[in-house]
C-alpha positions in Angstrom: 263.6 46.0 21.4 262.4 42.2 22.6 259.5 42.8 20.1 262.0 43.2 17.4 264.0 40.2 17.8 261.5 37.7 15.4 262.4 39.9 12.4 266.1 39.1 12.5 264.7 36.0 11.3 263.2 37.2 8.2 266.8 37.0 6.1 266.7 33.2 7.3 263.2 32.7 5.5 264.6 34.1 2.5 266.6 31.1 1.9 264.0 28.3 2.1 262.9 28.6 -1.2 266.3 27.2 -2.5 265.7 24.1 -0.1 264.7 20.9 -2.7 261.8 19.3 -0.5 262.8 15.9 -2.1 260.3 13.7 0.0 257.3 15.9 -1.7 259.0 16.1 -5.1 260.6 12.7 -6.0 262.0 11.1 -9.2 260.4 7.6 -8.7 257.1 5.8 -8.8 257.4 4.1 -5.8 258.6 7.7 -4.0 256.0 9.5 -5.8 253.1 6.7 -4.1 254.5 7.2 -0.7 254.2 10.9 -1.1 250.8 10.7 -2.3 249.9 8.2 1.0 251.8 11.0 3.4 249.5 13.6 1.5 246.5 12.1 1.9 246.8 11.0 5.4 247.7 14.9 6.4 244.3 16.0 4.6 242.3 13.7 6.5 244.0 14.6 9.7 243.5 18.3 9.2 239.7 17.7 8.8 239.4 17.6 12.1 242.9 19.5 13.4 241.6 22.8 11.4 237.9 23.0 12.7 239.1 22.5 16.5 242.1 25.1 16.0 239.4 27.5 14.7 237.0 26.6 17.6 239.5 26.9 19.9 239.9 30.6 19.2 236.3 31.3 18.5 235.3 30.4 21.9 238.0 31.8 23.8 237.2 35.1 22.1 233.4 34.5 22.5 233.6 33.4 26.2 235.6 35.7 27.7 235.4 37.3 30.4 234.5 40.9 29.1 231.6 39.3 26.7 228.3 40.0 28.9 226.2 38.8 26.2 227.3 35.4 25.9 225.3 32.8 27.2 226.1 31.6 30.9 224.9 28.1 31.6 227.0 26.6 34.5 224.6 23.7 35.0 224.6 22.2 30.9 226.3 18.8 30.7 225.1 17.1 27.6 224.4 17.5 24.0 223.4 14.5 21.5 223.9 16.4 18.6 227.7 17.8 20.0 228.4 14.1 21.0 227.5 12.7 17.7 229.9 15.0 15.9 232.8 14.8 18.3 232.7 10.9 18.2 231.5 10.3 14.5 233.9 12.6 12.7 237.2 11.2 14.2 235.9 7.6 13.8 235.3 8.3 10.0 238.7 9.7 9.4 240.0 6.7 11.5 238.2 4.1 9.0 239.7 6.1 6.3 243.2 6.0 7.4 243.1 2.1 8.2 241.7 1.6 4.8 244.6 3.7 3.1 247.1 2.6 5.3 246.4 -1.0 4.6 246.2 -0.6 0.9 249.4 1.2 0.9 251.2 -1.4 2.9 250.9 -4.4 0.5 250.9 -2.4 -2.8 254.2 -0.4 -1.8 255.7 -3.5 0.2 259.5 -3.0 -0.6 259.4 -7.0 -1.3 256.6 -6.9 -3.9 257.8 -7.0 -7.8 256.8 -3.7 -9.6 253.6 -3.9 -11.6 254.0 -0.1 -13.2 256.9 1.8 -14.2 255.0 5.0 -13.5 251.2 5.7 -13.6 249.4 4.5 -16.6 252.7 2.7 -17.6 252.6 -1.2 -16.5 255.7 -3.0 -16.4 256.3 -5.2 -19.5 256.1 -9.0 -19.2 259.8 -9.8 -20.3 261.0 -7.3 -18.6 264.6 -7.8 -16.6 264.7 -5.8 -13.4 268.1 -4.5 -12.7 269.9 -6.3 -10.2 271.8 -4.6 -7.3 273.8 -6.1 -4.3 274.1 -3.5 -1.3 276.7 -4.0 1.6 276.5 -1.3 4.2 279.8 -1.5 5.7 281.7 1.0 8.3 281.3 3.7 7.2 280.9 3.2 3.2 278.3 1.8 1.0 279.3 -1.2 -1.6 277.6 -1.8 -4.7 277.7 -5.0 -7.0 276.2 -5.2 -10.0 276.3 -8.9 -11.0 274.6 -8.8 -14.5 277.7 -6.7 -15.7 280.4 -8.3 -13.2 281.1 -4.7 -11.7 281.2 -3.2 -8.2 281.6 0.4 -6.9 282.0 2.1 -3.6 279.7 4.9 -2.9 278.3 5.2 -6.1 275.2 3.9 -7.8 273.5 4.3 -11.2 270.5 3.0 -12.8 268.7 3.6 -16.3 265.6 5.4 -16.3 262.4 3.7 -16.2 263.8 0.3 -15.5 262.9 -1.6 -12.6 265.7 -2.1 -9.8 265.9 -4.9 -7.5 268.3 -4.1 -4.2 269.3 -7.1 -2.4 270.7 -5.4 0.9 272.9 -6.9 4.0 275.2 -5.5 6.0 278.9 -5.8 7.8 278.2 -5.7 11.2 276.0 -2.9 12.2 272.1 -2.4 11.2 272.1 0.4 8.8 269.0 1.9 7.0 269.2 2.2 3.0 267.4 5.2 1.9 267.4 7.2 -1.4 264.5 9.8 -0.7 263.9 10.5 -4.4 263.9 6.9 -5.1 261.9 4.9 -2.6 261.2 4.5 1.4 264.0 3.3 3.6 264.6 -0.4 4.2 267.5 -1.4 6.6 270.3 -3.3 6.2 271.2 -6.4 9.0 274.2 -8.4 9.1 273.5 -12.3 8.3 270.5 -11.2 6.5 269.0 -10.1 3.3 266.4 -7.5 2.7 264.9 -6.7 -0.6 263.6 -3.2 -2.2 261.7 -3.0 -5.4 261.9 0.5 -7.1 262.4 2.5 -10.3 263.8 6.2 -11.4 261.9 8.0 -13.6 263.5 11.4 -14.3 267.1 11.5 -14.9 269.3 13.2 -12.6 271.6 13.5 -9.6 270.7 12.2 -6.2 271.6 11.7 -2.6 271.5 8.5 -0.8 272.5 7.7 2.9 272.0 5.8 5.8 268.9 6.8 7.9 270.4 4.7 11.1 273.0 5.8 13.3 275.9 3.5 12.9 278.7 4.8 14.7 281.6 7.5 14.6 281.6 7.6 10.8 277.5 7.8 10.2 277.5 11.1 9.4 279.8 10.6 6.5 278.1 7.6 5.2 276.5 9.1 1.9 276.7 8.1 -1.8 275.9 9.6 -5.1 272.6 8.0 -7.2 272.8 9.0 -10.7 269.7 8.6 -12.5 270.7 7.9 -16.4 269.3 6.8 -19.8 270.3 4.0 -21.4 273.1 5.5 -23.1 274.2 7.0 -20.3 274.3 4.4 -18.3 276.2 1.5 -20.7 278.6 4.7 -20.7 279.1 4.8 -17.0 279.4 1.0 -16.9 282.2 1.2 -19.4 284.2 3.6 -17.3 283.8 1.4 -14.3 285.0 -1.8 -16.1 288.0 0.7 -17.3 289.1 1.0 -13.4 291.6 -2.1 -13.8 291.2 -3.4 -10.6 289.0 -6.4 -9.2 287.0 -7.3 -6.2 288.2 -10.6 -4.9 287.9 -11.8 -1.2 291.1 -10.5 0.2 290.2 -7.1 -1.1 286.9 -7.1 0.1 288.3 -8.0 4.0 290.6 -5.0 3.6 287.5 -2.9 2.6 285.6 -4.1 5.0 287.7 -2.3 8.0 286.2 0.7 9.4 287.2 3.9 7.4 285.4 7.1 7.0 285.0 9.6 4.1 285.8 7.1 1.6 286.1 8.4 -1.9 284.2 6.6 -5.0 286.1 3.5 -6.3 285.3 1.3 -8.9 286.0 -2.4 -9.3 286.5 -3.7 -12.9 285.6 -7.2 -11.7 284.4 -9.1 -8.5 283.9 -12.2 -7.0 280.5 -14.3 -8.4 280.0 -15.5 -4.7 281.0 -12.6 -3.0 277.8 -11.4 -2.0 276.2 -14.6 -0.9 279.6 -15.0 1.5 278.8 -11.5 3.0 275.1 -12.5 3.8 276.3 -15.8 5.2 279.6 -14.1 7.2 281.8 -16.8 5.8 284.4 -14.2 3.4 286.8 -15.4 5.5 289.1 -18.5 3.9 288.0 -21.9 5.0 285.0 -20.1 7.4 282.0 -22.0 8.0 278.6 -20.4 6.2 275.5 -19.9 8.1 274.1 -21.9 5.7 276.2 -24.7 6.6 275.8 -24.0 10.1 271.7 -24.1 10.0 271.5 -27.0 7.3 273.9 -28.9 10.1 271.2 -27.8 13.1 268.7 -29.0 11.3 269.7 -32.4 10.8 270.5 -32.5 14.5 273.5 -30.4 14.9 276.9 -32.0 15.8 276.7 -32.8 19.2 277.7 -32.1 22.6 281.5 -31.8 21.6 280.9 -28.7 19.1 279.8 -26.9 21.7 283.4 -25.6 22.2 283.5 -24.9 18.4 279.8 -23.1 18.2 280.4 -21.0 21.3 283.0 -18.8 20.5 281.7 -17.9 16.9 282.4 -14.2 16.0 280.7 -13.0 12.4 280.2 -9.5 13.1 284.1 -7.6 12.7 287.3 -9.0 11.6 288.4 -9.2 14.9 287.3 -10.2 18.1 285.9 -6.9 20.2 287.8 -6.8 23.7 289.0 -9.9 25.6 286.2 -12.6 25.5 285.8 -15.9 27.5 287.7 -17.7 24.9 290.1 -14.9 23.9 290.7 -11.8 22.2 292.0 -13.9 18.7 289.5 -14.8 15.8 287.6 -18.1 16.6 285.0 -19.5 14.5 284.4 -23.1 12.9 286.3 -24.4 9.8 283.8 -25.0 6.7 282.7 -28.7 6.2 282.8 -30.2 2.7 279.7 -30.3 1.0 278.1 -33.4 -1.1 279.0 -31.6 -4.2 282.4 -31.1 -2.7 283.1 -34.6 -1.6 281.6 -36.1 -4.8 283.7 -34.2 -6.9 287.3 -35.2 -4.5 285.9 -38.6 -4.7 286.2 -38.6 -9.2 289.1 -36.6 -8.6 290.7 -39.2 -6.7 289.6 -42.1 -9.2 290.9 -40.6 -11.8 294.6 -40.5 -10.0 294.1 -44.1 -9.3 293.4 -45.1 -12.8 296.1 -42.4 -14.1 299.1 -43.7 -11.4 297.9 -47.1 -10.6 299.4 -49.0 -7.6 302.1 -46.4 -6.7 299.1 -43.6 -5.6 297.6 -46.7 -3.5 301.2 -47.6 -1.6 301.6 -44.0 -0.4 298.0 -43.2 0.7 297.2 -43.7 4.8 294.9 -46.5 3.9 298.1 -48.9 3.2 298.8 -48.7 6.9 295.4 -49.8 7.8 295.9 -53.4 8.6 294.4 -55.9 11.5 293.9 -59.4 12.2 291.9 -61.1 9.4 291.9 -58.3 7.2 293.1 -58.0 3.7 295.2 -55.1 2.4 292.8 -51.9 1.6 291.9 -52.2 -2.3 293.3 -56.1 -2.8 289.4 -57.5 -2.0 285.7 -56.9 -2.9 284.0 -54.1 0.1 281.4 -56.9 0.9 284.0 -59.2 1.8 286.4 -56.6 3.7 283.6 -55.5 5.8 282.3 -59.2 6.3 285.4 -60.3 7.9 285.2 -57.5 10.1 282.7 -59.5 11.7 283.7 -62.9 11.5 285.9 -65.0 14.1 288.9 -66.0 12.5 289.7 -69.3 12.2 292.5 -70.8 13.9 294.3 -71.9 10.8 294.4 -68.9 9.3 295.1 -67.0 13.0 298.9 -67.8 12.6 298.9 -66.8 8.8 297.5 -63.3 9.6 299.6 -62.6 12.5 302.7 -63.4 10.1 301.5 -60.7 7.8 
Protein backbone atom coordinates (compact mmCIF):
# COMPACT_ATOMS: atom_id res chain seq x y z
CA UNK A 1 0.00 0.00 0.00
CA UNK A 2 2.86 2.38 0.78
CA UNK A 3 4.33 1.83 -2.67
CA UNK A 4 1.08 2.98 -4.25
CA UNK A 5 0.95 6.30 -2.35
CA UNK A 6 3.03 8.23 -4.94
CA UNK A 7 0.42 7.28 -7.53
CA UNK A 8 -2.10 9.40 -5.66
CA UNK A 9 -0.15 12.49 -6.77
CA UNK A 10 -0.73 11.81 -10.46
CA UNK A 11 -4.06 13.72 -10.60
CA UNK A 12 -2.26 16.77 -9.20
CA UNK A 13 0.38 16.53 -11.91
CA UNK A 14 -2.36 16.70 -14.51
CA UNK A 15 -3.21 20.21 -13.26
CA UNK A 16 0.30 21.58 -13.85
CA UNK A 17 -0.26 22.37 -17.58
CA UNK A 18 -2.80 24.98 -16.46
CA UNK A 19 -0.12 26.95 -14.60
CA UNK A 20 1.31 29.99 -16.38
CA UNK A 21 5.09 30.22 -16.12
CA UNK A 22 5.07 33.99 -16.56
CA UNK A 23 8.75 34.34 -15.66
CA UNK A 24 9.67 32.03 -18.55
CA UNK A 25 7.08 33.53 -20.92
CA UNK A 26 7.07 37.29 -20.18
CA UNK A 27 5.39 40.02 -22.22
CA UNK A 28 8.06 42.71 -21.79
CA UNK A 29 11.45 43.00 -23.45
CA UNK A 30 13.35 43.58 -20.20
CA UNK A 31 11.75 40.53 -18.59
CA UNK A 32 12.53 38.53 -21.75
CA UNK A 33 16.22 39.47 -21.56
CA UNK A 34 16.26 38.53 -17.88
CA UNK A 35 14.65 35.21 -18.84
CA UNK A 36 17.38 34.60 -21.41
CA UNK A 37 20.05 35.38 -18.82
CA UNK A 38 18.46 32.88 -16.45
CA UNK A 39 18.23 30.17 -19.12
CA UNK A 40 21.85 30.64 -20.24
CA UNK A 41 23.07 30.44 -16.64
CA UNK A 42 21.13 27.24 -16.02
CA UNK A 43 22.41 25.64 -19.24
CA UNK A 44 26.00 26.47 -18.37
CA UNK A 45 25.61 24.96 -14.92
CA UNK A 46 23.94 21.84 -16.34
CA UNK A 47 27.12 21.18 -18.36
CA UNK A 48 28.67 20.17 -15.04
CA UNK A 49 25.62 18.95 -13.15
CA UNK A 50 24.35 16.42 -15.72
CA UNK A 51 27.70 14.61 -16.26
CA UNK A 52 28.27 14.49 -12.50
CA UNK A 53 24.85 12.92 -11.92
CA UNK A 54 25.39 10.37 -14.70
CA UNK A 55 28.88 9.47 -13.53
CA UNK A 56 27.65 9.10 -9.95
CA UNK A 57 25.17 6.42 -11.02
CA UNK A 58 27.73 4.83 -13.36
CA UNK A 59 30.45 4.53 -10.71
CA UNK A 60 28.01 3.20 -8.12
CA UNK A 61 26.89 0.52 -10.57
CA UNK A 62 30.30 -0.41 -11.96
CA UNK A 63 32.13 -0.62 -8.65
CA UNK A 64 29.39 -2.37 -6.74
CA UNK A 65 30.46 -5.15 -4.40
CA UNK A 66 29.06 -7.93 -6.57
CA UNK A 67 31.03 -6.87 -9.65
CA UNK A 68 34.19 -8.93 -9.37
CA UNK A 69 35.46 -7.80 -12.80
CA UNK A 70 35.91 -4.15 -11.76
CA UNK A 71 39.48 -2.96 -11.37
CA UNK A 72 40.62 -2.84 -7.79
CA UNK A 73 43.39 -0.23 -7.21
CA UNK A 74 43.63 0.62 -3.50
CA UNK A 75 46.92 2.52 -3.93
CA UNK A 76 45.70 4.84 -6.70
CA UNK A 77 45.84 8.54 -5.67
CA UNK A 78 46.51 10.77 -8.70
CA UNK A 79 45.63 11.27 -12.38
CA UNK A 80 46.82 14.34 -14.28
CA UNK A 81 44.16 13.95 -16.98
CA UNK A 82 41.40 13.62 -14.40
CA UNK A 83 42.65 16.63 -12.42
CA UNK A 84 42.70 18.70 -15.62
CA UNK A 85 39.10 17.83 -16.39
CA UNK A 86 37.93 18.38 -12.81
CA UNK A 87 39.43 21.88 -12.56
CA UNK A 88 39.40 23.18 -16.14
CA UNK A 89 35.73 22.57 -16.95
CA UNK A 90 34.32 24.39 -13.86
CA UNK A 91 36.83 27.21 -14.34
CA UNK A 92 35.71 27.80 -17.92
CA UNK A 93 32.07 27.75 -16.87
CA UNK A 94 32.72 30.24 -14.07
CA UNK A 95 34.46 32.55 -16.57
CA UNK A 96 31.48 32.33 -18.92
CA UNK A 97 29.00 32.96 -16.09
CA UNK A 98 31.04 35.93 -14.92
CA UNK A 99 31.08 37.49 -18.38
CA UNK A 100 27.34 36.98 -18.88
CA UNK A 101 26.56 38.35 -15.43
CA UNK A 102 28.78 41.41 -15.91
CA UNK A 103 27.20 42.23 -19.27
CA UNK A 104 23.67 41.60 -18.01
CA UNK A 105 24.22 43.72 -14.91
CA UNK A 106 25.02 46.76 -17.04
CA UNK A 107 22.62 46.17 -19.92
CA UNK A 108 19.69 45.38 -17.61
CA UNK A 109 20.40 48.07 -15.03
CA UNK A 110 16.94 49.30 -13.95
CA UNK A 111 18.22 52.90 -13.92
CA UNK A 112 19.45 52.64 -17.53
CA UNK A 113 17.08 54.16 -20.10
CA UNK A 114 15.90 51.74 -22.77
CA UNK A 115 17.71 51.64 -26.10
CA UNK A 116 15.30 49.17 -27.71
CA UNK A 117 11.61 48.32 -27.64
CA UNK A 118 12.13 44.70 -28.62
CA UNK A 119 14.77 42.63 -30.31
CA UNK A 120 15.68 44.37 -33.57
CA UNK A 121 13.49 47.42 -32.78
CA UNK A 122 15.40 50.42 -31.45
CA UNK A 123 13.86 53.27 -29.49
CA UNK A 124 13.18 56.35 -31.61
CA UNK A 125 15.28 59.40 -30.82
CA UNK A 126 12.21 61.58 -30.26
CA UNK A 127 10.44 59.08 -28.03
CA UNK A 128 8.77 60.28 -24.83
CA UNK A 129 8.58 57.62 -22.10
CA UNK A 130 5.50 57.25 -19.96
CA UNK A 131 6.23 58.63 -16.50
CA UNK A 132 4.64 56.70 -13.62
CA UNK A 133 5.20 57.60 -9.97
CA UNK A 134 4.73 54.62 -7.65
CA UNK A 135 4.09 54.83 -3.91
CA UNK A 136 4.04 51.64 -1.84
CA UNK A 137 1.69 51.98 1.14
CA UNK A 138 0.35 49.78 3.93
CA UNK A 139 -1.05 47.73 2.13
CA UNK A 140 -1.82 49.07 -1.31
CA UNK A 141 -0.17 50.73 -4.31
CA UNK A 142 -0.63 54.29 -5.49
CA UNK A 143 0.19 55.14 -9.12
CA UNK A 144 0.46 58.76 -10.28
CA UNK A 145 0.57 59.78 -13.94
CA UNK A 146 2.02 63.33 -13.91
CA UNK A 147 1.71 63.67 -17.69
CA UNK A 148 -2.06 63.11 -17.52
CA UNK A 149 -2.71 64.55 -14.05
CA UNK A 150 -4.44 61.39 -12.78
CA UNK A 151 -3.79 58.76 -10.12
CA UNK A 152 -5.02 55.26 -9.33
CA UNK A 153 -4.90 52.82 -6.45
CA UNK A 154 -4.18 49.14 -7.14
CA UNK A 155 -4.50 49.54 -10.91
CA UNK A 156 -1.80 50.25 -13.47
CA UNK A 157 -1.99 50.60 -17.24
CA UNK A 158 0.48 51.33 -20.02
CA UNK A 159 0.40 51.38 -23.83
CA UNK A 160 2.15 48.63 -25.76
CA UNK A 161 5.62 49.36 -27.16
CA UNK A 162 6.01 52.64 -25.26
CA UNK A 163 8.91 52.85 -22.80
CA UNK A 164 7.86 53.29 -19.18
CA UNK A 165 9.90 55.12 -16.56
CA UNK A 166 8.87 54.26 -13.01
CA UNK A 167 9.77 56.48 -10.05
CA UNK A 168 9.30 54.37 -6.94
CA UNK A 169 9.14 55.18 -3.23
CA UNK A 170 7.41 54.01 -0.06
CA UNK A 171 5.57 55.62 2.81
CA UNK A 172 7.06 53.78 5.77
CA UNK A 173 7.97 50.13 5.23
CA UNK A 174 10.28 48.77 2.53
CA UNK A 175 8.46 46.91 -0.23
CA UNK A 176 9.42 45.42 -3.58
CA UNK A 177 7.67 46.51 -6.78
CA UNK A 178 7.36 43.48 -9.06
CA UNK A 179 5.45 42.75 -12.26
CA UNK A 180 6.88 39.41 -13.48
CA UNK A 181 5.60 39.85 -17.05
CA UNK A 182 7.17 43.32 -17.34
CA UNK A 183 10.57 43.40 -15.59
CA UNK A 184 12.43 42.34 -12.50
CA UNK A 185 11.66 43.56 -9.01
CA UNK A 186 13.06 46.73 -7.48
CA UNK A 187 12.75 47.92 -3.91
CA UNK A 188 10.53 50.77 -2.73
CA UNK A 189 12.05 52.49 0.31
CA UNK A 190 10.83 55.44 2.40
CA UNK A 191 12.69 58.69 1.93
CA UNK A 192 14.31 57.39 -1.26
CA UNK A 193 13.44 57.22 -4.95
CA UNK A 194 14.36 54.20 -7.02
CA UNK A 195 13.83 53.90 -10.76
CA UNK A 196 12.86 51.22 -13.23
CA UNK A 197 12.76 51.37 -17.04
CA UNK A 198 10.62 48.80 -18.83
CA UNK A 199 8.29 48.22 -21.76
CA UNK A 200 5.31 45.96 -22.38
CA UNK A 201 5.22 44.33 -25.84
CA UNK A 202 2.04 42.29 -25.76
CA UNK A 203 -1.48 43.37 -24.74
CA UNK A 204 -2.99 41.54 -21.83
CA UNK A 205 -3.95 41.50 -18.18
CA UNK A 206 -1.05 40.92 -15.81
CA UNK A 207 -0.51 40.82 -12.05
CA UNK A 208 1.81 42.94 -9.95
CA UNK A 209 2.55 42.60 -6.25
CA UNK A 210 5.00 43.27 -3.48
CA UNK A 211 7.82 40.73 -3.32
CA UNK A 212 9.00 41.85 0.13
CA UNK A 213 7.11 41.04 3.32
CA UNK A 214 5.77 44.23 4.89
CA UNK A 215 3.22 43.31 7.55
CA UNK A 216 -0.28 41.99 8.10
CA UNK A 217 -1.79 42.97 4.74
CA UNK A 218 1.18 41.85 2.65
CA UNK A 219 -0.61 38.88 1.05
CA UNK A 220 -3.29 41.18 -0.40
CA UNK A 221 -0.87 43.83 -1.65
CA UNK A 222 -1.54 43.05 -5.30
CA UNK A 223 -2.63 45.13 -8.28
CA UNK A 224 -3.72 44.66 -11.89
CA UNK A 225 -1.51 45.77 -14.76
CA UNK A 226 -3.18 46.38 -18.13
CA UNK A 227 -1.15 46.25 -21.32
CA UNK A 228 -3.23 48.21 -23.84
CA UNK A 229 -2.90 49.56 -27.35
CA UNK A 230 -2.75 53.34 -27.65
CA UNK A 231 -6.49 53.69 -28.27
CA UNK A 232 -7.31 51.47 -25.31
CA UNK A 233 -4.91 53.39 -23.09
CA UNK A 234 -6.44 56.73 -24.08
CA UNK A 235 -9.87 55.31 -23.27
CA UNK A 236 -8.60 54.08 -19.90
CA UNK A 237 -7.19 57.55 -19.10
CA UNK A 238 -10.53 59.13 -20.02
CA UNK A 239 -12.31 56.71 -17.69
CA UNK A 240 -10.02 57.64 -14.80
CA UNK A 241 -10.57 61.35 -15.45
CA UNK A 242 -14.30 60.76 -15.25
CA UNK A 243 -13.97 59.59 -11.64
CA UNK A 244 -14.67 63.09 -10.34
CA UNK A 245 -12.58 63.03 -7.16
CA UNK A 246 -9.16 64.59 -6.76
CA UNK A 247 -6.08 63.53 -4.81
CA UNK A 248 -4.82 66.39 -2.67
CA UNK A 249 -2.62 66.19 0.42
CA UNK A 250 -5.50 65.77 2.86
CA UNK A 251 -6.94 62.93 0.80
CA UNK A 252 -3.50 61.35 0.59
CA UNK A 253 -3.03 61.45 4.37
CA UNK A 254 -6.28 59.54 4.76
CA UNK A 255 -5.28 57.08 2.05
CA UNK A 256 -1.90 56.53 3.70
CA UNK A 257 -3.43 55.00 6.81
CA UNK A 258 -2.97 51.18 6.92
CA UNK A 259 -5.78 49.27 5.21
CA UNK A 260 -6.18 45.86 3.57
CA UNK A 261 -7.97 44.58 0.47
CA UNK A 262 -8.44 48.08 -0.90
CA UNK A 263 -10.52 48.15 -4.11
CA UNK A 264 -9.44 50.03 -7.21
CA UNK A 265 -9.73 53.81 -6.78
CA UNK A 266 -9.46 56.44 -9.53
CA UNK A 267 -8.50 60.10 -9.01
CA UNK A 268 -9.35 62.55 -11.78
CA UNK A 269 -6.74 65.06 -10.59
CA UNK A 270 -3.66 65.01 -8.38
CA UNK A 271 -1.47 67.53 -6.59
CA UNK A 272 1.49 68.29 -8.87
CA UNK A 273 4.01 68.20 -6.00
CA UNK A 274 2.53 65.28 -4.08
CA UNK A 275 5.10 62.67 -5.10
CA UNK A 276 8.00 65.00 -4.32
CA UNK A 277 6.46 65.62 -0.88
CA UNK A 278 6.08 61.87 -0.32
CA UNK A 279 9.73 61.24 -1.17
CA UNK A 280 10.82 64.12 1.08
CA UNK A 281 8.40 62.97 3.82
CA UNK A 282 6.70 66.32 4.23
CA UNK A 283 3.12 65.76 3.05
CA UNK A 284 1.79 67.13 6.34
CA UNK A 285 1.21 70.91 6.16
CA UNK A 286 4.11 72.92 7.60
CA UNK A 287 6.46 69.95 7.95
CA UNK A 288 10.09 70.41 7.00
CA UNK A 289 11.13 68.40 3.95
CA UNK A 290 14.19 66.19 3.98
CA UNK A 291 15.63 68.24 1.13
CA UNK A 292 15.45 71.37 3.28
CA UNK A 293 17.02 69.57 6.21
CA UNK A 294 19.87 68.22 4.09
CA UNK A 295 20.49 71.70 2.71
CA UNK A 296 20.67 73.07 6.26
CA UNK A 297 23.11 70.31 7.21
CA UNK A 298 25.19 71.07 4.15
CA UNK A 299 25.50 74.67 5.27
CA UNK A 300 26.55 73.73 8.79
CA UNK A 301 23.28 72.97 10.56
CA UNK A 302 21.15 75.05 12.90
CA UNK A 303 23.49 74.78 15.87
CA UNK A 304 23.17 73.10 19.24
CA UNK A 305 19.73 74.58 19.87
CA UNK A 306 18.33 72.54 16.97
CA UNK A 307 19.10 69.21 18.65
CA UNK A 308 15.82 69.24 20.59
CA UNK A 309 13.96 69.82 17.34
CA UNK A 310 15.73 67.30 15.15
CA UNK A 311 15.90 64.37 17.58
CA UNK A 312 12.14 63.66 17.75
CA UNK A 313 11.60 63.75 13.99
CA UNK A 314 9.15 61.07 12.91
CA UNK A 315 8.77 60.42 9.21
CA UNK A 316 7.73 56.79 8.82
CA UNK A 317 4.10 56.99 9.97
CA UNK A 318 1.21 59.37 10.35
CA UNK A 319 1.44 58.89 14.16
CA UNK A 320 4.10 57.99 16.71
CA UNK A 321 4.71 54.33 17.45
CA UNK A 322 4.23 53.74 21.17
CA UNK A 323 5.64 55.97 23.90
CA UNK A 324 8.99 57.43 22.97
CA UNK A 325 11.33 59.69 24.92
CA UNK A 326 9.63 62.75 23.52
CA UNK A 327 6.06 61.51 24.01
CA UNK A 328 3.51 59.71 21.88
CA UNK A 329 2.32 62.70 19.88
CA UNK A 330 3.60 63.90 16.54
CA UNK A 331 6.80 65.92 16.67
CA UNK A 332 8.69 67.36 13.77
CA UNK A 333 10.53 70.47 12.67
CA UNK A 334 8.34 73.07 10.99
CA UNK A 335 9.30 74.18 7.53
CA UNK A 336 11.55 77.14 6.80
CA UNK A 337 10.85 79.63 4.05
CA UNK A 338 12.92 79.13 0.95
CA UNK A 339 14.75 82.00 -0.79
CA UNK A 340 12.01 82.12 -3.42
CA UNK A 341 9.31 82.33 -0.75
CA UNK A 342 11.24 85.08 1.07
CA UNK A 343 11.60 87.03 -2.16
CA UNK A 344 7.89 86.65 -2.88
CA UNK A 345 7.05 87.88 0.64
CA UNK A 346 9.29 90.94 0.18
CA UNK A 347 7.61 91.78 -3.14
CA UNK A 348 4.17 91.42 -1.52
CA UNK A 349 5.19 93.68 1.38
CA UNK A 350 6.47 96.34 -1.02
CA UNK A 351 3.24 96.16 -2.98
CA UNK A 352 1.17 96.61 0.14
CA UNK A 353 3.24 99.59 1.27
CA UNK A 354 2.82 101.21 -2.11
CA UNK A 355 -0.92 100.52 -2.11
CA UNK A 356 -1.76 101.54 1.47
CA UNK A 357 1.04 103.96 2.35
CA UNK A 358 1.96 104.84 5.90
CA UNK A 359 -1.15 103.25 7.44
CA UNK A 360 0.38 99.83 7.00
CA UNK A 361 3.77 100.99 8.32
CA UNK A 362 2.23 102.33 11.55
CA UNK A 363 0.47 99.04 12.23
CA UNK A 364 3.57 96.92 11.75
CA UNK A 365 5.65 95.69 14.69
CA UNK A 366 8.59 97.70 13.32
CA UNK A 367 6.81 100.84 14.45
CA UNK A 368 7.53 99.86 18.04
CA UNK A 369 11.26 99.30 17.52
CA UNK A 370 12.67 102.42 19.21
CA UNK A 371 15.91 103.29 21.00
CA UNK A 372 18.13 106.23 21.91
CA UNK A 373 19.59 107.82 18.80
CA UNK A 374 17.41 105.77 16.41
CA UNK A 375 14.99 107.26 13.96
CA UNK A 376 11.58 105.78 13.42
CA UNK A 377 11.85 102.86 10.94
CA UNK A 378 11.19 103.99 7.40
CA UNK A 379 12.09 107.65 8.10
CA UNK A 380 15.82 107.49 7.25
CA UNK A 381 18.10 105.82 4.79
CA UNK A 382 19.31 102.34 5.73
CA UNK A 383 22.97 103.34 5.88
CA UNK A 384 22.17 106.24 8.24
CA UNK A 385 20.12 104.03 10.56
CA UNK A 386 22.81 101.35 10.76
CA UNK A 387 25.50 104.01 11.28
CA UNK A 388 23.55 105.40 14.22
CA UNK A 389 23.76 102.01 15.94
CA UNK A 390 27.53 102.27 16.22
CA UNK A 391 27.91 106.06 16.84
CA UNK A 392 27.86 107.57 20.35
CA UNK A 393 25.04 110.13 20.85
CA UNK A 394 26.10 113.75 21.40
CA UNK A 395 25.18 115.67 24.56
CA UNK A 396 22.90 117.92 22.58
CA UNK A 397 20.90 115.20 20.94
CA UNK A 398 20.55 112.98 23.99
CA UNK A 399 17.76 114.97 25.72
CA UNK A 400 15.86 115.25 22.47
CA UNK A 401 16.08 111.55 21.87
CA UNK A 402 14.98 110.72 25.39
CA UNK A 403 11.93 112.97 25.01
CA UNK A 404 10.90 111.12 21.90
